[in-house]
N, C-alpha and C positions, 0 to 999 in steps of 0.2 A: 464870642460875642464882640462885635465891633463897638467901640466906645467913641463918642464924638469928642469927649474931653478926657484928659488924663485924670487918673484917680490918685488919691494920696496912698502911697504904698503902705505907710504906717497904719492908716485907718483900715485899708483893705486887708492887711495881714491880721489886724486885730479882729476884724469881722470874720475872716476865715477861721481863725482860732476859736472864736466864740461859737460858730456853727459846728465846727469839728467837735468841740467839747459838748455842745448841746445834744447832738445826735450820736449816741454811743455806738450805733451800728457802723458809723463811718470810721470807727477805731477798731473794728472787728478784725479778727484773724480766723481762719478756717483750717481745718485739718482733714485729712483723708482717712476714712475708716478702713478696716481690713478688707472689705469688699470693694474699695475704691470710691465709695460714696463720700460726698462732701459733708463734713460735720462742722457746724458753727460753734465757735468758742464763745460762750455767752459772756465771759469776762472781757471787758473792754481792755484793749491793749494800749498801754501808754508808753511802751518801749518803742524806740525808733524802728522803722521798717528795715528789714535786713537788706533789701536790694536797693536802697536809696543811694548807696555809695557808687554803684555802677551807673545809676541814673545821673547822679551829680557829675561824674566824670564825662559821660557822653554829652550831657547838656552843656557843660563848659566848653567842650570841644566844638559842638555845633555852633555855639554863640560866640566863639572866639573869646571866651572868658568873660563875656559881658553878662554875667548872671549873679544874682544875689538871692539869698534865702532870708525871708522875713517871717518868722513865726509860722513856718509851714507853707508859706506862699512863695513860689519861685518867681522871681522878677527877671525878665530878659530884656535887655536893651536892644533896640533895633537899629541904633545909629551906625553900627558896623556893617549893616547890610546896605550895599550900594543900590539905591533905587527901590521903588515900590515892589517890583517883581521879586527882587532878591529878598526883601522883607517878607513877602508872602511865602516865598519858598522856605525861608527860615522858620516861619510860624508853622507851616505844614510839617516840616521835619521834626520840630520840637513837640508838636501835638502828637504826632505818630509815636515818638519816643515815650512821651508821657503815657499814652495808651498801652504801649507794650510793657511799661514798667509796673502796671497794676499787677498785684500778686496776692492771691487769696491766702496762700500759706504764710507768707512772711510780711505782707503789707508792702506798700500801701494799697488801700482799696479806694482811696479818694485823693485826688491831686488837683491843685490849682496852679496855673501859670499865668502871669500877667506880663503882657508885652507892651513896651512903650517906646515911642520914638520922640526924641527931644524936639521941641518946636524949632523950626528953621524956616528961613525965607523961601527956600526952594521946595518945601513940602507941598504936595498937591492939595489944594484947598478942600476937596471933598473926601480925601483919604482919611480913614479913622486915625485919631491920635493915639489910640491904644486898643488893645484886645485883651479879653479875659477868657481863658480856656479852663473849663472845669471838666474833669473826667472821673467817673466812678465805675467800679465793677458792677455788672448787672445783678450780682447777688445782694448788693446793699442798696440799690437805687432803681426805682421804677418811675414811670411817667408822673404819677401823683407825687412821689417823694421829691422829684426834681422841683416841682412847683413850690413845695414847702421849703426846701433848702434854699432856693433862689429868693423867696420872700424873706426868709430869715437872714440871708446874707445881705440883702438890701437894707433891712431894718437895722442890723448890727452896724453896717457901714454908716447909716444915718445917726448912730449913737443911741439907738433905742435898746432897752433891756429886752432880751428874748424871753418869751413866756416859758414857764415850766412845762415840760412835756406832759401831755395829757395821759399818756401811758408809755412807760419805758419799754424798750425793746425786750428787756429781760422779763418784765411782767407779762407782756403780750405772748412771748414764747412759752412762758410757764403756764399761761392760761390755756394754751393749745394742747398741752400734754394731758 
């Protein structure tokens, strides 16, 4: 998502953490059954994702070390990318890396990366000041869910209290059985 104005990374990280905590399915882990079928672990996983260390190393290498983690939100500075084209190339490479890093077995199944370029006199006036990339595994997010998650992210960023879930994922899954 291109953004016309930079966002507060502290507020955005807080909003992302609130949405992540609000929607237990975003903390899910999955396992493979004996026949290879995918089984959902109904217990929300609060332990760190196993493959994030590799993602962190690759992300730091791609961004020349210009990366910070704020409460689950990866922040990548674009100042090291020379020019708009180099910035777009870096964004594309980091987004592809984030997508490849999704892992249903060990997590994560939902990632957020915030890209920001510091204001400068040489910046193209109509170029976005920042970008927000959200990626989720298709097992935990569909088109309707994206709308809900984005609305919740916006509300949490604005400082609003998120409403209680109407039906938890656990209750919904139990009702299906």
